[in-house]
N, C-alpha and C positions, 0 to 999 in steps of 0.2 A: 501873720495876724488872723488870717481867715481860718487857718487850722486851729489857732488857740480858741477863737470864738466858738468854733464846733465842738471842741472838747469841753469848754465850760457849758455850752447848751446841753450836751450829752450828760455831763455830770449832774447838772440841776435836774434833768429829766429822770435819771436813773435814781437819784437821791429822793425826789418826789414820789416816784413809784414805790420805793421801798417804804416810805411813810405811808402811802395809801394802803399798802398791803399789811400795814401794821407789824412791820418787822421790829422785833424787840431790841435788835442790835443798833438801831439808829434812834431809839427813843432817848430823850434826855440829852442828845448832842447839841440841838439848837444851831446848826450851821447855817450861816447866811451868805458867806462868800463862796463863789464857784471855785476859787482855788483850794479852799478848805475841803470842799466836797470831792474835788479831783484828787487831793491828797489822801483822803480817806479811801477812795475806791480804787486808786491806781498806784498806791505805795505798798511794798511787801510788808506785811504785818499779820499778827494772829487775828486781829480784829477783821481784817479784809478777808482772810481764809474763812472765819466764822460766818461772815455774811454770805460768801459764795456757797459754803456748805448749806446755809439756810434756804438759799434759793433753790439749790438742787433738791433739798428735802421737801421743799414746797411743791416742787414739780412731781416728784416721785416720793410720797410719804414712806414707802417701804425701805428707802435708804436711810432714814433718819437715825434708827438704832445702830446701823452699821457704821455710819459716819461718826456718831458720838463715841463709839468704841474705839475707832481708829484715831480720833483726836486725842483720846487720853493715852495711846500707845505710841504711835509713830506718825509724825506730820508728813514724812515723805511718802509713806503708803497712802495717807489721806489725800495727798495732791495727785498721786497716780490714780486713785479711785475717782476723783473729781474729773481728771483728764479723760479716763474711760467713759464716764457718764456723758462728758462733752462730745465725745466721739459718737456715742449712741444717738445723741440729739442732732448729730451731723453738723456741729458748729465749730469743731476743732479736731485735731489729731491726738493720739495717745501720747505723743512725744512733745506736745506743746505745753511743757511744763513752765516755760517763762510766762505764758499766758495765765496759767493757774496761779502761780506764786506772786504775780504782779510785777514782773520784770520786763514785760513786753512794753511796746509803746503805748502811751495813755489812750490814744484814739482806738487802737485796736482792743484794748481792755474794755473800754466803755461800750463799743459796739457788741462785744461778746456778752457783757452784762445786760445790755438792753435787749438782745435776742433771747437771752435766757429768761428774762422778766416777762417777755411776751407769752411764754409758755406756762407761767404760774397761773393756776385756776383763779379766776376773780380779777385777773389784770385786765384793765380797760384801756391799755395803751393802743392796741391794734384797733379796737372797735371805735375808740375816740378819734383816731386818725381818719378811719373810713368814714365816720359820721361828718367829721369837719370837711373831708374832701367831697362827700355828697352835698353838703350845704353850699359849699363853693361852686359846685357844678350847677346846682339849681339857680344860684344867684346869677351866674354867667349866662345861663339860657334864658332867663326872664328879665335881663337887663334891658333898658329902653332901646339900646342899640341893636339888640337881637330880635325885638318884636316884629319888625317888617319881615325878617326871614321866616319867622314862625307863621306868620299870616300867608306868606307866599307858599310855604309848604302845605298849608291846609287848603289853598285854593290855587293850584298850579295852572299856568297858562297852557303848558304842553301836557298832553296825556302821558302818564307813567307807564301805560301798558305797551309791551312789544307789539310789533307789526302783526305777527301771527295771532296773538291774542285779541288784538283790536278786530281782526277780520272775523274771528270766531264770535266775539260779542256782538258784531253787526249782522251775523248770520250769513256771512260770506264764506263759503267752503270752496276752496280752490282745489282742483284735482291735481294730483302730482303729475308733472311733465314727464314724458317718455324720454329716457336718456338717449342721446344720440350715439352713433356708432364710434365717434372719436372718444366720447367720454368712457364708453365701455372698454375700448382698447387701452386708454390710459389707466383705468382702474385696474384691468387685468395685468398690465405691465407692472403697476405698483405692488400688487399682490404677489407676483412671481419674483419681484426683486426682494420683497420682504421675506418670502419663504427661502430664498437663496441665503439671505443674511442670517436667518435663524438657523439654517443647517450649518453654515460656517461657524456660528457661535457654539452650536452643539458640539461640533468637532473639537473646538478649543477648550471647552469646559469639560474636564475629566469627570467631574462628580455627576454629570448628566448621563454618562455612558452606563449601560447595563453591566458590561463586563469590567467595570472599574474595579481595580484591586482594593482591598481593605486598607485603611491607614495604618502605617507602621507605628510601632510604639515609640514614644517620645519622652525623653527624660524631663524635658521642659513642661510637657503636659502633666507628667506624674508630680513634679514639684508644685505646680499650681493647684492641682487637686488636693495634695497633701496640706498645702497652705490654707486652702478653703476649709478643709476638714478641721484643722486646728482652731481657725477662728470660729467656726460653728460650734465646736466643743466649748471654747472659752465663753461664747455668748450664752449657750445653754446652761453652763454652770452658774453664770451670774443671774440668769433669770430664775434657775432653780433656787439659789440662795435668797433671792429677793421675794419671790412670789409662791413657789410650789414647796418649799421646805417644810412649812408648817402643816401640809397635807399628807406628807409622807412619813411612814414609820421607820423606813431603812435608812442607814446612813448613805450619803451620796458617794458615788464612786470617786476615787482619787484620781485627778487628772493632772499629769506632769506638765509643768510649764516649758520644759525643754523638748527637744524633738529628736532625742537619741533613738527612739524607737523607729522613726521614719528613716533615719540614716542607716540603721541596721537592715530595715527591709530593703532599702535601695541597694545596699552592698551585697545582700543575699540574691537579689534579682540579677544583679550585674554578673556575680559569680555563676549563677544558673545559666545565663546567656552565653557566657564564656564557655562553660563546659559543653553546652549544646553545639557550639561552634567547632569545638575540638572533636567531638564525636562525628559531626558531619564530615570534617576533614579526614578523619580516620576511615571512615566509610568509603570516601572517594578514593583514598590511596589504596585501600583493599581491593576495590573494583579495578583500578588501574593495574595493580600487580597481578590480579587474576588474568586480565586480558593479555598482559605482557607474557605470562608463562604460557598461555595457550598459543600464542602466535610466534614467539621467538624460537627458532629451531636450534637446540643445543644438545641434542642426543644423537649419537652415531648408531646407524643400523644398516647393515649390507653396503657399506661404503658411502652412505648418504646421511645427512643431517636431518633429524626429525624433531618435531616439537613434542612436548611431554603428553599432550593429549593424544597424538598419533601413535606414540609408543604404548600408551595405555590401551588404546583400541586394539592395536596389533596383539599385545600380550593377551587381552581378553579373548580374542578370536582364536589364538593358538590354544589357549587353555580350554576353550570349549570344544574345539576339534579333538584334543587329547582325551577329554572325558568321553566324548561320543565314540571313539575308537575302542576304548577300554570297557565301556559298558554296553557297547552294541552287540 
């Protein structure tokens, strides 16, 4: 029963606010019962969708022409546009289509409509509530039961000033006392323990070290950045269509709704990383093979096994001696 009475009260408040704002969609209805008002505001119908579109157009007049065009073409697109506007107002999500079409619970629908109506220029709902709250606070402060407390606050029996300010006001200036040796030792020990704790904390925090290595590439961070970029592009496109299009001569850039380009970029980056890893492994294997050839004795000379580098040095030496004998 309490929930029903709250729904009835919200229905009457929303309906009365629409009448106060001169909404043409409720003129001539002459509803008197709260059930009838709730049925009008919380039952899926074309009339309810038109009322919601009128509220959104009143908040943002630049949407009026676009919503009228969508209403004549596709209602599903109109509902999605209203959901996006609700998300921009931070009152719902883009997937809350049940709330937009009137299939959510009545209490949630009425709260949503009430919050939207408070954003309409000329709406006196929030200011009226604050005015009523201020009048109630004044009545509570100046009621006969509170007068003794007000009188006592004006003439307190105890001085509200702290002891140090009272001394200064009386002209009593007290000299600071000299700290004792024990107090100095305690403060010194406290400072040393604090310094030790800070050093330990600095050792534990990698980001405080000067030689800290830079952060590695994270696929999750790339996914978040791409998602933020797509959202900002969508918001810019909407603001451009609503406010800036009339001032620009060029056609707006076509923004794709899907994210194939981002998946392609991610795939190419992954392939590039894989290729770099392969090249690094090839370099390491080449170095290992070179070291093995230099150190492994597998060539015979004068009855002994020698390495390739030793054989090449011996051959170079013999060739140099041969040239020196014939050209000397």
